[in-house]
N, C-alpha and C positions, 0 to 999 in steps of 0.2 A: 504493500500500500504506500509506504513512504517513497519507494522508487517511482511509482506512478505519479504521485503528487509533485515530486521534484521535476519530473519530466514535463508535467502540465505547467508548472511555474515557468520553466525555461521557455516553453512554447508561448505562453502569454507574454513573457518578457520580450521575446524576439518579435512577436506581433506588435507590441507597443513601440518597439524601436523602428519597425518597418513603417508603422503609421506616422511616427514622428518624422522620418525621412521623407515620406510622401508629402506630408503637410509642408515641410521645408521646401521641397522641390516645387510644389504648387505655389507657395508664396513667392519664390524666385521668378517663376513664369509670370505670375500676376504683376510683379514689380516691373519686369521687362515689358510686358504688354502696356502697362500704364505709361512707362517711359516713352515707348514708341508712339502711343496715342498723344502724349503731350508734345512730341516733336512733329506731329501731323503726318506720321508715316503709316498710320493705320486707319 
């Protein structure tokens, strides 16, 4: 049981890391899009 819960925790932790990276990437894309929009290129 302890082995299963530790594996589950690791999975949740890596999922959280993946979501954080995804959110960071989306924020960067959003920032670039707004920058292009401000420069009239979009």
